[in-house]
N, C-alpha and C positions, 0 to 999 in steps of 0.2 A: 936458826930459830927466831920466832917473832916474839918480841917483848911486850907488844901492846895488843895481843890477841884478846878480843872481848869474848870471854867464855861465860860470863855471868852478869846479867844486868837486872837486878831485882826490882827496879822501878819502872821497867819498860811495860807499857800497857797498850792494849788495843781494844776498843769497844765499838760495836756496831749496833745501831738501833734502826728498825725499819717498821713502818706502819702502812697498811694498804687496805683497800676495799675494792671488791669487784661486784658488778651488778649485771643483771640480764632481765629483760622484761619483754613481754608481748603486749602491744598497745592496742590490739584489735585491728580488724580489717587487713590482717596479714602483716602489719608493721612489727618490726623487731628492733630492739636497741640493747646494746651491751657496751660495757667499758669498765673503767676503774681509775683509781688514782693512788698514788703512793708517795711516801716521804721516807727518806733514808739519810743517815748520817754515820760516818766513821771517824772516830777520834783516836789519836795516838799520843803517847807520852814517851819521849826519847831523850830526856834531859840528863840521864846518867850514863849515856854511851861514852866511854872514855877514849875511843880511838880517833874521834874527829870532833874537836871543840866547836867547829863551825856549825854542827847540828844543834847546838844549844839555842840558836836563834829560832824562834817560833817552835820550840821543841814540845810545848805542852798545848795541845789543841783545845784543852778546856779553857784556856786564856785567849784563844785567837778568834773567837766569835764565829766558829764554822757554822754556816747555815745548813739547814736540811735541804737536800736535793729533792725537788718536787716535780712530779710528772702526772699528766692526765691524758687519758685516751678514751675516745668515744667512737662507736661505730654503729651503723644501723642500715636497715633496708625498708622500702615502702613500695607496695605494688600500686601503680598508677593505672589509668584506664588503658584499654586495648592491649593488655598483657605486658605492658612495659614496667620494668622494675628499676626503681631509683635506689642506689645505695651510696653510702659515703663513710668516711672516717675523718676524725680530727685528732690530732695529737699536739700536746704541748709538753716538750721535753727540755729539761735543764741542759745548758751547754756544758762542754767539757772543761776539765781543770787540768793542771800540769801533773805529771807523774812525779812522785817523790824520788829524789836521788837523780833525776834526769834534768837536762836543760829545760827551764820553764817555757811552756808554750802558751800560757794564758796569764799567768802571774807576772807582775812587773819585777825586773831585776836589773843589776848592773853587771855587765860582762867586762872584766878588767884584765888587761894584759900588762904585766910588770914593765916599768920603764917606758911604756908607750901610751897607754890610755890616760887622757888628761880630763880634768874638770872642764865643763863648758866655759867658753870665753866670757859669757855674760852671767856667769854664776854669781849671785849676790853674796855680799859679805855676811858672815865671816868665812864663806867658802873661798878658798885660794884659786881664783879664776885662772884657767889655762895651765895650772900646775899639774905635774905628773902625779897620779893618785898613788901608785905603789912603786917603791924603788926597785932598781934592777936586782937587788939582793933578795927580794921577796921570794918565798917559796909557798905554793907552786908558781909556775910561770904564768898561769892564767887562773883567775878566781871569779867565781859566780857569787855575787852578793844578793840575796833575796831581799826585796823591799817590802813584801807581804807574804803571808802564808799561802802556799800554793793551792790550798783547798778553799780559799775564800774569793778567788777571782775566776769567773767563768767566762767562756765565750758566749755569744748571744743565745738566748733561749730560742728554740725552734718551735714555731707555731705553724702547723701545716694542715690544710684541708684538701682531701681528695674526694672526687665524686665519680660515679659510674652510672651509665644508663644502658640497660640491656633489654632486648626483646627476643623471644624464641619463636621461630616459624617452623611448623611441622609439615613435611611432605611425605606421607606414608610412614615408612620406618625411618626416615631421615629427618633430622632437625638441624636448623641453622640459627645460631644465636649471634647476631651482630652486636658489637659493643662500642660504645663511645666513652672514653675515659679522660678525665682532667686531673692532673697531679699539681699540687701546690697552687690551688686555685686562688688563694690570697696573695700569690706571687711574692712570698717572703724572700728577702735577701739577707737572712741572718748570717753573720760571720761565723764560719766553721773553724777557721784557723787563721793565725797571723804569720807574717813573714818573720817577725821577731817581737819580743816584748822587752828587749833590752833598751832601757831608757837612754842609753848613750849612742844608739845606733840611729842612722838617718832613716832607716825603714821602720822605726818604732811604731808598733800597732797598725802597720799597713796590712790590709786584708790579704791573705794568701789564697783563701778559697771561701766561697759563700755557697749557701744553699742553692741548688740548681733551680732556675726560674720555672715559671708555669709551663707545663708540658701537656699538650693535647694528643690523644691517640685514638685510633680506630682499629678494630679487629673483629674477628668472628670465630666462633667455635662450631665445627661441623661434626655431627655424630650420625653414624649409620649402622 
């Protein structure tokens, strides 16, 4: 039998707030534009969970200064001369955060192995420079110490502009529509993920992946 099974946690709370607006408009001369923006925030309180005292750290999101996640998207099209259509889209999306209960992927933390991990040699006083952080008798063998709430540190915001130019040629019952497309026109190099955010690791905050650079493409659609 388990003696610390959490069957009742009266203070545990989760709240979610979201605000958004969508719009669509015809601007004349065949031009169209549509898009929207949104704000969302989820807060949790887990301060009375008795099975793991380590969860008390940053346990009340009401005290952690969680920001609203903000995103904006805009798209539209405009007919140019000679039957050419110009269309495009722009998005500004908040970066990702770490999943609760998992190894942090964006928030800063310390990954400590008992009897092995040491304070930095240049750690200023009163920090015990180069001393072992946790003794060999510590349980568990490895410990993850969050240095900030996982929902307060994001990877880079993604701002991306895509454009497309298209024209349709008709030959009797057949139509050919060549297309030229450009993705990530602004050539954003936003960081999507890090190798690690462990402040004691030599690869701390080294980019693991970034947004794919500008891509140009051509194609055609044939109907008959």
